[in-house]
SENU-989264 format. One record per residue: x, z, y of N, C-alpha, C in turn. Coordinates in steps of 0.001 Angstrom, whole numbers, padded with zeros to 6 digits, always signed. Layout:
XZYXZYXZY/...
***
This chain:
+108759+087113+129908+109235+088343+129291+110739+088449+129511/+111191+089635+129840+112624+089866+130036+113041+091115+129264/+114136+090994+128539+114811+092161+127970+116205+092177+128570/+116423+093080+129489+117713+093154+130178+118533+094308+129609/+119545+093951+128843+120443+094975+128313+121366+095501+129408/+121641+094681+130409+122537+095093+131486+121869+096088+132428/+120575+095890+132695+119845+096781+133604+118952+097774+132858/+118884+097627+131550+118104+098528+130699+116617+098547+131070/+116019+097367+131073+114573+097315+131266+113961+096228+130401/+112689+096397+130089+111901+095398+129383+110667+095106+130228/+110533+093870+130641+109363+093442+131395+108463+092633+130477/+107259+093149+130237+106282+092438+129424+105374+091638+130353/+105366+090349+130153+104606+089461+131040+103176+089336+130544/+102231+089758+131358+100816+089644+131046+100242+088438+131782/+099213+087847+131198+098661+086605+131740+097825+086849+132997/+098018+085957+133980+097255+085948+135223+097350+087260+135990/+098512+087914+135915+098725+089182+136623+099973+089131+137503/+100330+087947+137959+101516+087814+138793+102814+087866+138016/+102745+087644+136714+103931+087765+135872+105030+086784+136193/+104662+085550+136552+105681+084548+136882+106476+084972+138109/+105801+085565+139078+106484+086021+140289+107485+087128+139970/+107061+088101+139182+107951+089209+138827+109122+088705+137985/+108834+087843+137029+109893+087327+136164+110896+086504+136947/+110416+085624+137809+111324+084794+138597+112175+085624+139543/+111611+086719+140035+112361+087591+140942+113456+088344+140197/+113139+088831+139014+114080+089672+138280+115120+088882+137489/+114784+087666+137073+115702+086957+136185+116998+086553+136880/+116991+086496+138205+118230+086146+138921+119265+087265+138801/+118811+088454+138418+119727+089585+138258+120290+089684+136850/+119757+088875+135930+120166+088977+134538+121572+088446+134317/+122205+088981+133287+123577+088638+132956+123653+088205+131498/+124794+087639+131089+124959+087291+129681+124676+088495+128787/+123874+088270+127774+123437+089359+126918+122011+089768+127185/+121462+089297+128320+120053+089549+128633+119206+088389+128133/+117927+088673+127872+117024+087649+127361+115897+087415+128353/+115681+086148+128680+114557+085748+129527+113793+084663+128792/+112549+084935+128441+111732+083941+127765+110775+083305+128755/+110832+082001+128857+109964+081266+129771+108869+080575+128975/+108069+079782+129666+106955+079130+129008+107356+078117+127963/+108536+077551+128065+108940+076489+127156+109877+076964+126057/+110780+077867+126395+111762+078273+125388+112506+079510+125877/+113254+080115+124983+114131+081209+125351+115400+080643+125979/+115796+081219+127090+116974+080714+127796+118236+081100+127029/+118697+080211+126173+119874+080491+125359+121124+080687+126206/+121136+080124+127418+122309+080288+128283+122430+081725+128784/+121308+082449+128801+121343+083838+129218+121728+084739+128054/+121240+084399+126887+121563+085175+125692+122062+084228+124607/+123330+083864+124640+123863+082901+123669+123657+083367+122232/+123313+082399+121372+123167+082648+119936+122131+083722+119617/+121130+083826+120489+120102+084839+120262+119333+084552+118987/+118923+083304+118822+118153+082951+117653+116792+083601+117634/+116298+084013+118782+115045+084738+118871+113861+083792+119000/+112744+084187+118400+111511+083417+118525+110602+084012+119594/+111104+084973+120345+110298+085613+121376+109851+084594+122411/+108562+084651+122753+108067+083697+123730+107746+084386+125043/+107156+083639+125924+106888+084096+127285+106046+085365+127334/+105082+085478+126412+104169+086613+126406+104372+087477+125166/+105622+087687+124810+105940+088512+123650+105473+089946+123872/+104994+090569+122805+104579+091966+122873+105775+092875+122595/+105571+094159+122806+106641+095111+122530+106961+095136+121040/+105953+094965+120203+106196+094867+118758+107069+093662+118436/+106818+092541+119108+107646+091350+118907+109101+091638+119262/+109306+092354+120366+110659+092680+120823+111381+093543+119795/+110683+094569+119307+111285+095488+118334+111691+094749+117062/+110841+093833+116608+111127+093107+115375+112268+092102+115545/+112411+091551+116745+113390+090480+116961+114765+090978+117384/+114819+092133+118058+116076+092590+118642+116454+093979+118131/+117724+094187+117991+118240+095477+117537+118517+096345+118758/+117468+096995+119276+117623+097835+120456+116851+099139+120260/+117239+100148+121023+116546+101434+121035+115630+101443+122257/+114329+101399+122030+113379+101335+123137+113498+102528+124077/+113949+103655+123572+114072+104847+124412+115118+104673+125513/+115973+103696+125359+117011+103454+126359+116530+102541+127480/+115307+102030+127361+114822+101021+128298+113619+101510+129102/+113570+101082+130357+112385+101283+131194+111468+100096+130943/+110292+100383+130413+109372+099328+129976+108187+099258+130935/+107852+098053+131390+106750+097943+132343+106079+096574+132276/+104895+096534+132826+104129+095291+132940+103127+095445+134063/+102370+094384+134322+101402+094413+135420+099997+094128+134920/+099026+094713+135607+097615+094507+135316+096939+093917+136553/+095656+093542+136367+094890+092955+137467+093416+093267+137260/+092696+093385+138359+091256+093570+138275+090653+092447+137433/+089976+092762+136324+089440+091720+135439+088463+090766+136112/+087759+091227+137123+086849+090333+137837+087641+089255+138571/+088697+089677+139242+089573+088736+139938+090321+087842+138955/+090739+088416+137841+091489+087663+136842+090647+086542+136230/+089366+086801+136039+088482+085790+135460+088379+084570+136365/+088219+084800+137658+088182+083678+138596+089527+082977+138646/+090611+083739+138625+091946+083152+138651+092181+082264+137437/+091717+082715+136264+091869+081903+135055+091130+080572+135192/+089932+080619+135728+089153+079391+135922+089881+078418+136854/+090350+078912+137985+091031+078043+138947+092359+077524+138392/+093008+078337+137560+094264+077900+136938+094001+076784+135940/+092920+076876+135185+092595+075810+134241+092372+074483+134968/+091767+074537+136118+091569+073324+136918+092907+072832+137467/+093704+073758+137946+095029+073404+138479+095874+072694+137424/+095786+073150+136180+096564+072573+135089+095863+071379+134434/+094704+071008+135017+093924+069853+134536+093411+070040+133108/+093222+071286+132729+092617+071588+131433+091096+071589+131538/+090615+071775+132761+089186+071658+133059+089050+070582+134125/+088288+069549+133796+088156+068396+134688+086845+068504+135465/+086874+069235+136571+085691+069351+137406+086081+069877+138779/+085182+069730+139721+085401+070264+141058+085051+071751+141028/+085976+072614+141459+085683+074044+141416+084522+074412+142340/+083583+075161+141813+082432+075599+142587+081860+076856+141952/+081032+077539+142679+080390+078751+142162+079601+078439+140897/+078808+077379+140940+077986+077022+139784+078846+076684+138577/+079869+075861+138787+080731+075461+137675+081518+076647+137118/+081929+077547+137983+082668+078725+137540+081842+079574+136580/+080607+079844+136933+079761+080686+136090+079391+080002+134780/+079232+078687+134802+078986+077950+133566+080200+078024+132655/+081380+077847+133252+082622+077911+132480+082810+079295+131860/+082550+080336+132631+082718+081699+132122+081825+081944+130912/+080581+081513+130996+079622+081749+129926+079902+080885+128707/+080216+079617+128919+080285+078659+127813+081689+078401+127277/+082726+078752+128045+084089+078433+127616+085021+079639+127546/+084859+080578+128448+085814+081689+128536+085411+082874+127660/+084220+083364+127850+083777+084529+127084+083132+084100+125772/+083957+083461+124966+083548+083009+123644+084604+083463+122645/+084258+083482+121390+085188+083941+120368+086126+082843+119885/+085798+081607+120191+086627+080493+119773+087044+079687+120995/+088140+078953+120831+088623+078127+121929+090033+078502+122316/+090742+077564+122892+092159+077763+123198+092374+078775+124316/+091478+078822+125283+091695+079662+126462+090612+080731+126590/+090312+081403+125507+089310+082457+125518+089873+083715+126173/+088993+084625+126515+089335+085818+127279+090321+086740+126565/+090386+086694+125244+091176+087683+124500+092660+087647+124822/+093160+086532+125292+094586+086469+125623+094913+087024+126991/+093894+087247+127825+094138+087651+129204+094100+089153+129426/+093423+089896+128597+093365+091333+128796+094730+091984+128587/+094983+093085+129271+096272+093766+129143+096282+094787+128008/+095141+095011+127382+095094+096043+126345+096085+095754+125223/+096125+094529+124722+096972+094204+123581+098447+094133+123950/+098761+094135+125250+100150+094033+125693+100736+095396+126090/+099940+096211+126749+100464+097434+127354+099961+098712+126685/+099083+098556+125677+098547+099700+124947+098608+099396+123453/+098629+100454+122641+098602+100233+121197+097159+100156+120708/+096976+100030+119411+095638+099859+118851+094760+101083+119073/+095388+102227+119247+094623+103449+119479+094310+103660+120962/+094776+102748+121794+094511+102853+123225+095533+103665+123995/+096660+103995+123366+097704+104758+124046+098642+103815+124788/+098976+104162+126011+099891+103343+126806+101271+103343+126164/+101862+102143+126004+103151+102034+125317+104279+101627+126254/+103983+101471+127532+105020+101174+128519+105146+102364+129459/+106264+102420+130160+106509+103551+131059+105751+103426+132378/+105437+102193+132733+104778+101990+134029+103922+100731+133982/+102714+100840+134527+101832+099685+134689+101597+099477+136176/+102146+098396+136690+101895+098050+138079+100589+097295+138196/+100086+097193+139396+098860+096448+139644+099140+095327+140635/+098634+094154+140303+098846+093008+141175+098343+093293+142585/+097277+094065+142686+096717+094389+143995+097667+095236+144836/+098598+095932+144180+099568+096784+144872+100991+096326+144580/+101167+095017+144400+102432+094509+143871+103637+094904+144728/+103518+094874+146034+104673+095195+146875+105085+096657+146720/+104099+097553+146752+104393+098980+146597+104915+099280+145199/+104277+098707+144199+104691+098967+142823+106061+098375+142516/+106362+097239+143127+107681+096640+142908+108777+097502+143554/+108453+098158+144642+109417+099072+145253+109734+100217+144296/+108718+100704+143592+108933+101771+142615+109834+101292+141481/+109599+100069+141007+110415+099498+139933+111863+099353+140392/+112047+098883+141597+113403+098727+142138+114132+100069+142186/+113413+101102+142581+114027+102427+142652+114408+102935+141267/+113525+102735+140292+113793+103195+138932+114999+102492+138326/+115178+101208+138664+116236+100404+138049+117459+100250+138941/+117403+100897+140097+118516+100811+141046+118837+099358+141406/+117795+098613+141751+117943+097207+142128+118192+097087+143633/+118707+095947+144071+118977+095763+145509+117746+096050+146364/+117927+096790+147439+116803+097185+148280+116146+096003+148979/+116893+094927+149178+116339+093765+149887+115631+092788+148956/+115561+093121+147680+114905+092245+146715+113389+092317+146902/+112749+091158+147047+111311+091078+147235+110689+090200+146166/+109524+090607+145691+108824+089819+144690+108329+088518+145300/+108572+087410+144616+108132+086112+145099+106637+085937+144839/+106062+084891+145381+104652+084571+145168+104586+083195+144511/+104671+083168+143199+104760+081911+142462+103508+081669+141626/+103293+080389+141301+102227+079996+140378+100861+080521+140814/+100582+080411+142102+099325+080918+142656+098173+080015+142234/+097134+080616+141678+095974+079851+141215+094865+079773+142262/+094847+080714+143175+093763+080827+144139+094308+080811+145561/+094903+079690+145980+095538+079637+147306+094550+079820+148455/+093290+079499+148215+092273+079648+149263+091689+081056+149319/+092175+081926+148429+091788+083332+148400+090267+083506+148324/+089668+082781+147390+088234+082920+147159+087954+084311+146596/+087004+085008+147149+086634+086333+146670+085703+086183+145472/+086050+086835+144376+085223+086706+143169+083782+087139+143412/+083569+088054+144341+082209+088512+144627+081353+087402+145235/+082001+086438+145869+081266+085333+146476+080839+084287+145449/+081494+084285+144295+081217+083259+143284+080548+083807+142030/+080814+085033+141691+080390+085567+140396+078928+085981+140413/+078143+085424+139479+076746+085837+139384+076622+087064+138481/+075418+087588+138362+075203+088831+137630+075532+088669+136140/+075238+087517+135567+075517+087296+134155+077016+087329+133876/+077800+086670+134714+079257+086677+134542+079813+088072+134773/+079281+088780+135757+079708+090156+136025+079513+091023+134777/+078372+090877+134119+078105+091662+132919+079033+091271+131774/+079378+089997+131691+080307+089547+130656+081686+090155+130867/+082128+090200+132109+083418+090823+132413+083380+092305+132043/+082309+092975+132421+082188+094406+132120+082190+094665+130619/+081612+093770+129855+081561+093926+128404+082928+093678+127763/+083543+092563+128088+084750+092145+127372+086031+092794+127901/+086000+093276+129128+087160+093966+129685+086850+095430+129968/+085965+096014+129173+085560+097407+129382+086750+098355+129312/+087669+098104+128392+088830+098986+128233+089675+099004+129496/+090015+097820+130003+090849+097738+131201+090160+098346+132420/+088866+098087+132537+088121+098625+133683+088152+100144+133698/+088004+100740+132521+087993+102204+132439+089376+102802+132568/+090313+102320+131775+091643+102923+131738+092450+102705+133011/+092231+101576+133662+093014+101251+134848+092228+101454+136147/+091040+102038+136015+090228+102411+137171+089903+101221+138088/+089507+100127+137461+089065+098972+138240+087552+098978+138363/+087071+098498+139486+085643+098411+139741+085304+097039+140294/+084029+096705+140256+083571+095447+140830+083702+095488+142365/
***
């Protein structure tokens, strides 16, 4: 998450949507007085004496409560991702981080989705990955000025650069990749997992025009 008072933008980092790449690309432009929250802590060297509890995936409500700023002065944006692709990415990331101890395979992926991901309890359940709670309010209204899509990251990042008057040669990095072998979710996802994605990410699929 970034709140840049110098560039007047707020970047809300959504899970498994290329957020680390966007954050790492933009944070090099930040100046004293700007806030960059990483996975471990708020960078106090960027915003001295902030005293903020804002974390890496802070919501816009969190920002408003923690900082004395006028949201109307800021360009607010975040990124989304096809929920089918995101589900596979989450599985591969759990293995990468050694939170799931198994050899990645089609069979294991579908078992994990049914028994570990699409459940109401557990540390890494699906509810933290959807963009609804980050980029929309409880009534389903979009609360950011722009929602980019990971599938169009280069084009969408060009739009962000234009809006914020950022250097033209600035390119989004490719960091924290969970699926380096570029496995297609259609090759691994069975019908049961497909239906689970459609059920639990129905809002994102409809509002952001994603399809299987």
